C-alpha positions, 0 to 999 in steps of 0.5 A: 786161495789165500796162502798163510805162511807160518814159517819160523824164518825167514818169515812172511813180510807184510803184504803192503811192504812186499807190494811196495818193494815190487813196485819200486824194484826197477825204479826207486825214487825215480832214479831209473835203478833199483835200490839194490843198484845204487851206492850205499854212500849216495845221498839217496841211500844215506837218507834211507838209512838215516830214516830207517834208524830214526823210525826204529828209534821212534818205535822202540823209544831208544834213548840217545845214549844207545847206538843202533847198528845195522850189521852183517851175519844175522843173529848167529853172527852176534853169538860171536860178536857179543863176547868179542866186543864185551870181553874187555869188561871181564873174562866170564859171562853169565847165561840163562839157557831156555832153548836151542838158540840160547844154548848155541849162544852159550857154546859160541861164547865159550870160545872167547871167554868162560861162560857160566850157566846160571840157570836153564829151563826146568820141567815141572809136571811135563811143562817147560818153566823158566826160572827167575834170575836174581842178582845174587845168582850172578858173579858181579864181575861178569862181562855180561848176562845173556838170555834169549827172550823168545825161543823159536824152536821150543816156543818159550818166551821170557817176559820178565827181565832178569835182575842182574845187579851191575852186570849189563844184560845182553838179550837175543830178541831175534824173534820177538823184537818189535812185537810189543813195547820194550824198555831199552834202558834195561839192557846193555845190548839188544840184538836181533836177526832180521828174518822174523819181525824186521825184514829178510835174512842177512841183516842183524840189528844191534842196539848197544849202550854207549859205555859198552862200545870200547870193550872189544878184544884186540882180535875182534874183526874190524867189521864186527867191532861195535865201535867201528860199526858205530863210527862209520854209521854201519857202513864200514864195509858195504852193508846188506843194502836191500835188507836194510831198505826192506827193514825200513819199509817194515818200520814204516808199516809198523808206524802205520799200524799204530806202533808197538802198542797196537801191534801187541794187542793184535799179537795177543789176540792171535796167540790167545786164540791159538792157545785156546784152541789147543787147551780146549782140545783133548787132541792137541798138546802144548808142553810149555807152562802158560806163563812162558808160552811164546806169542810168536811161535806156538808149538803143539803136538798131535796125540799120534805122530803118525798123524803129523804128515796127514795134518801137514798135507791137509793144512797145506791143501787149504793154504796153511803152510810151513807148520812142521815143527823144528826137527829137534822137537817135532810136532807142529809150530805156528809162527805168528809174527807181526805180519801174520794177520788175525785171519790166518790164525782164525783159518788155522784154528778152524782147520785144527778143530775140524781135523781133531773132530775127524781123527779122534 
């Protein structure tokens, strides 16, 4: 039986990547040792790290005036790192909150500067809607403007880059980075926890514009300071080497798929198929306006919560696992990141249609 893992994170990785990692586990590049067992300052590992960065730069077309950092602490670590690193630009920050993760980032930032809530998700006709952001809504003295481009808990995706005037945009792209093409030059800082579309947990990728490197508050821990991380090529202290290695394999896999343009087509096909199944049914309910539905995390509810456990049990019995919604919102959640094949979504929608037929 094929297992399709719809976990929101840590999420499934491409099968090809996992098989290569398995084959190389005990003997990497003929060294007779695992990549986990060699010095991060060895020539072999430095070559790996440099290639991983170059592959990421190629995939996202990252301009030369941006540094790419491979940091500790995952996405949540950046909730603190961002305000500490940008506080020198101003004592306030502007926020759009669209769900659980952007709210947590807002709360964390308040420990280091004054966070101003510019706007938050609205609810119209029972559906979640993300308001448009214009420069006039933002204090132009703010250190930065922050938003989360995809909320995994709530199934909300922000597809339009906010207009912020001269205020640098900081975006948490933990759950939709590398899912489609992106104009990096529109942002001051892009950060992402790895455990969705990049690799295993424990790693954060940070893409930061050069002019923002020297704005940290004095108390910023050295290993979290962007300028220090950049100066030491992400090796100021021992990095999460195995996570970095696996991220590099994922970047190569994405290139082999045809890059982000091609992976975005597949991601759209998967999301359209699943939302069509929901919309054409009078059984399943999605509570997000179609303009803001996530292509990575599809949330839906059954008409009766008593059916939730039955749905999950029967789904798991045929290999559809980790579909339970986040505890904050309940219901179901199918996370369909890059590594989820189209066949997995087809199998899920077929099951959903049959389940609805039997339980109406």
